[in-house]
N, C-alpha and C positions, 0 to 999 in steps of 0.2 A: 504494500500500500504506500502511496506517495502523498505527501502533504504539499499543497500549492496555495499561495496567497496571491490574489489578483483582483482585477476589476471586471465586472460583467459588462460586455459590450453588446451582445445580441443573443436572442433566445427565440427559438421557433420549433414547431413540431417536426419530428423525424418519423417517417412511416414505420420504421422497425424498432428503433431504440428509445422511443418516447419523446425526449427533447434533445435538441442540439443547442449547446450553450458555448458561445465564443468568449474567451477570456483574454485580457491583457495581463500577463503574469508580471510579478515584480521584477523578474530578471529580463523583461523585455520580450519574451516569447509571446506569440499569438497562438492560442490553443483552442481547438474544438473538442469539447468533452460532451458526454452524453449522460442522461439521467432518466431512470424509470419514473413515470409520473402519471398514475391513473387519473382519470377525469370523470366527474359525475354530472348528471342532470336529473331532474325530478319531474314527476307527473302527479297531478292531484285531480280528484273528481269523484264521481259515483263509484262506490266500492266494487260493483259488478264490472264496470268498465275498466277499473284498475286491474282487477283480476284477469280480465280478458287481455289487457296489454301485457301483463306478467306472463301469461301462457304463450302469447305470440312471440315475445322476446326469447323465452326459454326454448322455443322450437327453431330458432335461427341456427344456421350451420356453426356460427361462432357466437354463442350467446354471451351477453354481458353478465356481470355480477349484479344480482338483484337483491333488494331488501326493503322492508317497510320501516319507515322512520317517522319520528315526530319532529317537524320543523316549524319555524315561525314565518308566517306571511305578515309583513309589516302592516298591511291594511286590514287584517282580521284580528279580532280580540283574543281568540284562542289558538293554541298550536294546531297544526294541520298534519294529518296523516298523509304521507306521500310515498310513492314508489321511487326509491333511489336506484338509478341505473348507472352502473360504473363500467367504463371501458378501460382496457389496459393501456391504450395509447391515445393521446389527445387527438391525433389525426383521424381516428375512427369515429369520433363523436359527431361531427356535422352530418355525415352520411346516415348514421343510425338515427339521429334525431329527426331528420327529414322523413325517413321511412316511417318512424313512429307517429309523427304528427300527421302525415298523410293518411295513415291507417286509422288513427284515433283522433280526429280533429276536435272532438267534443271535450277532450281533457285539457286541463290547464298545465302549462309547462313552465319550469323554472330553471335558471342557471344553464339555459340551453345554448346560448349564443355568445358566451363570454370569451374574451380573448385569453389565450393560454398564459400570456404574460401577467394578467391580473390574478389568475388562479395561482400562479407560482408566487407572486408577491404576497398573496394572502397566506400561503402555506409556509413560506420560508423567509418572509420579511425582506424580499429582494426588490430591486428597482434598477433601472439602467445606470451603469457605472457605480453600483454598490461594490464596496470592497469586501471580499469574502475570504474565508479560510476553507479550503476544500480537502477532502480525503478522496483519493482517486485510485482505482485499481489499474493493473497493467493493460487492461483493454480500453482505457479511457472512460470508464464508468464512474460517475460520482457516487460515492458511498455515504459521504457526509458533507453538509454545507452549513456554514455558520456566517451570518452577516456581521461585519465588524463595524458598520456605521449605520445611520438612519437618515431618512430624507430631511430630518430637522436640524442637521448639523449646519452651523452658520458658515464655517470655512472648512469644508471637507478636503482631505488630501486629494489633489487632482490626479487623474491617471495620465500617463505620458501618451496622449493621443497624437497620432500622425494624421495630418490633414493635407489633402491635395485639393487645390482650388483650380477650377477650369472655367475661364470666362471667354466671352466672344466679343468681337469688335463692333457688333451691331445686333439689334433685335431681329431674330430670324423671321418674325412674323411681319416685319416691315420690309426688309430685303435681306438676302442671304449673306451671312458673314463671310469675310475673306480671310480671317485669321483667328486662330485659337491661341490663348495664352494660359499656361499652366504655372502655378506657383506651389512650391513645396519649401516651407521655411524661407530662407533667403534666396533660394534658387528659382530662376524664372526661365521658362521654356516657351518659345513661340514657333508655330508651324502653320503653314498656309492651308486654306480650304479652297481648293480649285480643282478643276478637272485634271485627273492624273495623279493627284496627291493621295496619300494614304494616311489620313488622320488616325484611323483605328490602330495602325502600327505604332504611331508615336504614343498614343494613350496606353496601349498595351505595354510598351517599353517602360513608361513611367510607373505603371501599376506594379510591374515586376521589380523595378529598381527600388521603389520606396515603400511598397506594400502599405498604402494608407489605410487607416481605420475609417476615416470619413472622407467622402468625395463631395466637395461643395461645388455646385455647378450653377451656371446661368442658363436657364431654359433647358435643364437636363431632363425634366419630366416630359415637357411638351415638344421637344425637338432634338436636343443634342444627343442623348443616349440612343434614341432610335436611329438617328443619322449615322452614328458611329457603328452600331451593329449592322446596319445595312451596307456600310462601306467596307466591311471586311472583304478584302480581295480574294483571299484563299478560303473557300468554304470549309476546308478541313481544319482550319485554325479557329480557335475561339478567343473572343475578347473577354478576359477574366474580370468582368466587372464585379461579380461576387467572389468572395473568398472560397465559398463552398462550391467545389467543382461540379457537384451533382445538382445544383439548383440554378435554373435560369432566372433572370430578373423577373420579378412579379409586377405585372402591369395592372393598375386599378383604373378602370375606365373613367373618363370625364363624366360629370353629372351636373344636372341643374335641379335645384330644389327650392322650396318656398319656406322662409323662416322669418318670423317677426316682421311680417308685412313686406318683405323684400324677396325678390328672385335672386338666388345666389348660384354662382357658377363655380365649379371646382375643376381645374384642368386634370388631365391624365397624370397619374403618379407612377413612378418606377422605383420599386423597393428592391434592395439587394439583400444578400444573405451572407453573414459573416463580415461584411463591410457595410457601412451606412452611406446612404445617398440622400443629400438634402439639396433641393433646387431652391435657390434664394428667391427666385421670382414666383415660386408656387408655395412657399412656406407662409402659413397663415399670418403670423405676427413678426415676421423677420425685421421689418422696418422699425418696430418698437423695441425689440430687445436682442436680435441677432442670435448667434450660436449659443452664447452663454445662457441666454434666456430659454432657448429651446432645451438645453441640457437640464436647466433647473425645473422646467415644466415636466420633463420626463422623470426626473427624480421624485417629484411630488406626486405625480399621477400614476406612476408605474407603467405608463404607456411606452411602447418601444420608441426610441428616439426618432426614427423615420416617421412614425405615426404622429408623435407629439408635435413635430414640426409642421404638419399639414392640417391638423384638425383644429376646431375652435376651442377656446377655453371652456365652453359649455361641455364638450365631450370630456375634457380633462376633469372637471368637477364630477361628472357622472361616473367616470372611472374611479375616482377617489371614493365615492359613495359605494360603488360596487365592491371595492376591496374591503371597506369597513364592514359591509354586509357579510361578505364571505368569512371574514375573521370572527364575526359574531354569530355565525350559523343562521343568518337571516336569508330567506329565499329571495332571489333576484328574478322578478317576473320577466318572462319572455316578451309578452305584450302587456302594457299597462291596461287594466280593465276598470279602474276606478273613475267614475264620473263625478262631476261637481254635485254637491248636495243641493237639493231643491231649496230655493229662497224666494221670498216675496219681493216685490219691487222695492219696498221700503228697506228690507234687509240688504238688498243689493246696494242701495244708495249708501247705507251706513258702512257696509263691509268693504266695498270695492271703490275706495276714494283715492287711491294712489298716494304719491308723495305730496307733501305740503309745499306749495309755492306761494310766496308773498310778493305781489307785484312790486317791482323796484321803483324807487323814486327816480324818474327820468331826469337826466342832466349830468353835469360835471360836478364831482365831489372831491374834496381834498381830505387827506389824513383819514382814510377809511381802513378799518381792520377787517380782514376776512378770517373767520373762524370756521374750521371744518372738523366734523366728526371723523375719526379715523375708521375707515371701512364700516360705516354706520350700519348698513343692513346686515352684513354677516355678523357684526358684533351683537346686533339685536337677536339674530337667530341663535347665537350661543347663549347670550344673557337670559333670554326669555324661553329657552328650550323649545324652539319652534322646529318641529319635525312632524311628518305625516302621522306618526303613531302616538304623538304626545299632545296633551292639552297645554297651550302656551301659558306661561306665567307673565305677570306684569313687571314693569321696571321697578316696582316697589317690593315685590316678593323676594324672598331669599333665593339664592342660587339653587337650582334643582339638584337633588341627590343622585338621580339617574338620568343623565343626559340622553337625548334621543340620537338616532343614527346621524342625522344631519349635523347637529352641534358637535358630536364626537368627531366627525370628519373635518369640520371647519376650525375647531379650537386650536389644534397645533399649527395650522396654517396661519391663523391670525397671530398667534404668539411668535411664530418665526418672523413674520413680516415686521411686527413691532420691534422685535429684538434687532433685526437687520437694520432698520431705519435708525434705531438708537445707536447701533454700532457705527453707522455711517457718520453720525454727528461727532463721534469721538475720533474718527480717522483724520489725520492731517491731509491737507489738500494734495500733497505730493505722493501719498500712498498709492501704489499701483492697483491695490485691491478695490479702490473706490468704484471704478467703472464696473468691475465684476459684481460688486454688491448692488450697485444701482440697477443693472439690468436684471439681476435676480429679483430684486424688490419689484421691478416692473412686471415680471412674469407672474409673481405672486399676486400683485394688484389685479391683473386681468382675471385670474381665477376667482378672486374674491368679488370682482365687479359682476361677473355673470352668475354667481351662485344664487343670487336672489331671483333673477329672471328665470333661471332654470327650475327653481322651485315651483313656478306656476306654469311651466311649459307642458303642453298637453301630452307629449310623448316621453317626458322624463320618467325614469323608472321609479323614482321615489318623490315625484312631484305631487303637490296637492294644492289646489287653488285656495283653499281655506288657510293653509299655512302661508301662502304668498300674501294673502290679505292681512294676516296677523302681523307680518313684517312691516308692511306699510303703515298699519295702525300704530305699531311701536315707534316707527320713524316720525310720524306726525306728532305723537306725544312727546318724544325727546326734543324735537325742534321747538315745540311750543314752550317746553320747560326752559330751554336755552334762551328763548326770546324773553320770557318773564324774568329770568335771572339778569339778563342784560338791562332790561328796562328798570329793574329794581336798583341797579347800580348807576342809573342816570344816563345810559347810552341810548342814542337814537337808532332805531332799526331802519336801515335803508332797503334791505332785501333779505329774503329767506328763500333758499332753493334746495329742497329735499334733505340735504345733509350739511348745509353750510349757511352762515349768516354774515351779512356785511353791516358793520356798525360804526358809529363815530361819536365822539364826545370832545368838546373843545378842550385843547391842551393834552389830549391823549395821542401821542405819536411815537412812543417808545415801547418795545415789547414787554419789559417788566411791568408796565402799567396795566397789562391785561392778565397778569397771573392770578389775581384774586377772582376775576370773572371766570377764568378757565377752571379754577378749583371749585367754584360755586356750581358751575354747570355739571362738572363731574359728580359732585355730591348729589345733585338733583336727578341725574339720569343714570349714573353708574357706568357711563360710556366714556371712552377716551376722546378728548377733543383737543385740538391744537391750533395755535395761531399760524395760519398759512402765510401771513405777511401783512404789512401795512403799506397801503398804496400812497404814493405821493398824490396821485389823482386817479380817479376811475370814472368812466363815462358809461351810464346805463342808457341804452338806446331804445327808441320807440319802434312801433310797428311801421313798416313801409306803407301800409295801406291807410293807417290813421295815426298821425303823430301824437294823438292824445292817449293812445293805448300803449302801455309798456309791454315789453317782451321779457320773459323771465330769464332766458339764457342767451342774451345778446348784449355784450358789453366788452370793453377793453380798458386797460389801465397799465400803469407802471408802478412796481413796488419801489420801496426806498433804496434797494440795492441795484436798481436799474433793470431788473427782470420784467419782461413784458408778458401780459396775459391777454389772450384774445379768445372770445367765445361768440359763436354765431355770426362771425364776419365772413365775407366772401373768401378770404384767404384760408379759412378752415374747411371750405367745401371742396370735395374731390373733383367736381366738374368745372371749377374755375381755372381758366388758363394760367399757367405758371407766371406769365408776364404780369397779369392783373394782380395775382397774389403777391408777387414780389414787390410791385410798386405800392400796393396797399400796406404791406408790412413795412416797407421803407418809410412811408409817411408816418406810421406809428412810431417807428424807431427814431425818426427825426424829432417828432414832438416829445419823445421820451427824454431828450436831452435837456428839456426845460427843468430847472431845479425845483420849481413848484408850479402849482396850477395858475398862479397869478401871472407867470411869465410865458404862458403858452402862446399868447397872441404875438409875442415877439418873434416866435419861430414860424408864424404863418406865412410871411412873404417867401422865405426860403423853401417852405413846404410846397407852396404853389409853384415856385420855380422848378422844383423837382418833378411835379406833376406835368408841367408844360414840356420839360425835356423828354419825359416818357412819351407824351403825345407826338412830339416832333420825331422821336426815334421811330415810332410806328409809321408815321406818314412817309418817312424817308427809307422805310424798309430795312431799318437797322436792327429790328427785333428778330432773333432766330425763329424760324417757323415752329421749331419744337416747343418754344415757349408760348405759342399761340394755340396749341392743341387744346381742344375741348374733349374731355373724357366722360362719357355717359353710359350708363348701364342699359342694356336692352331688356325691356320688362316683359316681353312676350314673343311668341313666334311671329316672324315677319308677316305671314299671311293673315294674322289676326289684327293688324293695324288698319283702322279705317282712315285715319288721318295721320300718316307716318310722321313721327317725331324726327328731329335732326339726326339722332342716333340711328333710327330705323332707316332713314334715307341713306346714311353712310353704309349701313349694313347691306342694303340692297345693291349699292355699288360694288361692294366686296363679293356679294353673291354672284354677280355677273361674271367676275373673273375667276370663279371657282373657289373662293374662300368662304367657308361657312362660319357664321357667328351664331352661337347658341344663346337662348335667354339667360340672363344673369351675367353674360360677358360684357366687359366694357368695350366700347367702340371709340376710337380716337379719330377726330376729324377737324378740319379747318372750316371756318365760316367764309363762304364765298358769295360774290355778287351773282345774280342770275340764278337760274334753275340748275340743279335742285337745291342750291343754297349751301351745299357742303361739299367737301372733298375728303373722302376717307383716307386716312394717313397711310394705311397699309395697301393702297392700290399700287400696281407696278409702275404707273406713270407718275412723274413728279408733278406737284401742283404748280400752277402759274401764279407767282406772287402778285402779278398785276391785277389778278381777279379777287384778291383778298377783300373781304367786306370790312374795310377800315372803319366805316361808320359804326358798325355793330360792335367792334372791339373798343372803339372810343366810348360808346355808350356804356359798355360793361365797366370800363375803367372809371368813368365819371361816377357811376353808381357806387363803386367801391370807395372812391375818394370821398363822396358825399357822406358815406357811413362814418368815416373817420373825422371829417371836418364839421359835420353837423353840430356837435356839441359846442363848437366855436362860432356858431351862427352862420355857417356857409351852407347854403342849400344848392340843389341841382340847377336852379335858374341862374344863380350867381356864377356857378362854375361854367355853365354853357356860355353865358355872356362874356365871361373872362376869356374863354378860349376864342371867342369871336373878336375880342379886342375892345379896348375903351372902357372897361369896367373895373380896372385894378384899384382905382382910388376909392370907389364905392365899397369894394370888398375890404380894403385895408384901413 
């Protein structure tokens, strides 16, 4: 027997030996070991039908192990008698389950479609990149496994990952790249993509030379890896994308689905075995937290790293709840069957009120403090024991002795994020760990952000709308208590928004002055609240349709340290051209140089000059076309548009040249004069810059400029007159 210590890189089903597990050993070796790992699923229902299923399974050529057990369904008051069906190898479970479900569709099934990685995490406390001590026999069979760390470590010992990055010199959906660049540590390799070249040979050489653990690509899912595999000149040779020679890359088809009122598109995925592949352009939250955040998400959720990179945080939270359920011997339903409890119209009005929003006081304000509850909704879920199987307690009740499944899942995540943020405050600015801790905290934040919404999601395994409503009720109560505490200490409330409040009081412009209020709110609510910052000035904006109507989440301002905050502005919208967003942000940054709100008008002439330069650059065609692109999501099939939107018209142009756009995909286009009014960016022919609709882009820019300058008394009429000349004095 051999003892090995190392980090778990990958885990998947093996048809004969149970599980294949890839390890990064402490001595640098990359090892594939195997583990016997039986897997179970359960059936419940009428006793006669269960007996019939039992007899049917026993009669199979390779019958599974069968037994009757008592298990807990979270949505039922009493334990449930179920038929436990165990297969010797996890790879056998999906086929057997499909056969059972098709033959006995009237039964209820549990634990039937769970990822094997979550089952292993529940059984052995494992997760991606967990450090373990292994006992292995001479056949590569794992006889013993002990996890040496937990997902909740703040600064775990990092494994020595080998990372090969492959990037392209252009977006292949716009026009074909001409060069590939590969990076491994400090080494850079470049090779051409042209007729007669053999890019697969170069990639194969790099894989053999460096044997990377992670392959980071641009457009690897949707173009590059397929292109490389198709370009292998000698069909007898293989491109060893996976380390496991017996496994070909696993392609997961593209799909479109409806979620939270939006059509979402997910591109094709290409997963490897023994080696990990992450496409930076197809990874869900890559722009928010990069590779370190992906690894943190995988550690916390126990999802495979390749999966964690591509799925939503909601899937991550669901996976955490499933792992908690497995460890607690709670059944995980195959299909959620619980409907919302019947309510009268009056009960609905009282129960389903959402978060509390206090309409802001429109205008420009100075020395405003912003206070935010730290992860308010998840904190309420833990504090008030909100879980489908529990009756919630109030903010005044003592902490529950027996937390429900959802609070048990969230509590360690909340504690880790608070500890990580506290640790960040203590780290000096030069410490290289700051970036790693920041992106980890961002990954944790996203998991906490979605956990509330997922609680009310109709397909969530452990979701329940009444629990969702209990959270918003607790949030409204906490925010009202915070408001009352602030008013009792003499503060004026300018705005309340779900989990934050904006307040001011004459002479209060230093952080220590708010300590007493923060402590008072904590005492009244039992929740953590922090001072987000003190604004030099902040502007709350009205509705575009009626300037008398305030908008809850449309404001911008600058903190005392110079940090700028924008909410609800054009620069925050994904369909705003980069040029418009850049100029609007530049206007705010320019005004942010004012030392206080009284000096803002001194910066107005130079802000207007900045705006005029931007308009002149547009008219002189000095703005790159890439910065004028509009990106909009296609909301339905093209055939279902009665009056095609600009995005639909652009998609129709692409369809003519053989490029398919699916609902949920974003279409990039330029605004043009004449019909059809757009030019799809990914068309083979280049757009004619002379046909750009400069008037439309100018209107878009002026609308964005008006948003920023409106608090200083500048409206769209003044801006248009100024551009036409002769109105500068009136404006200034």
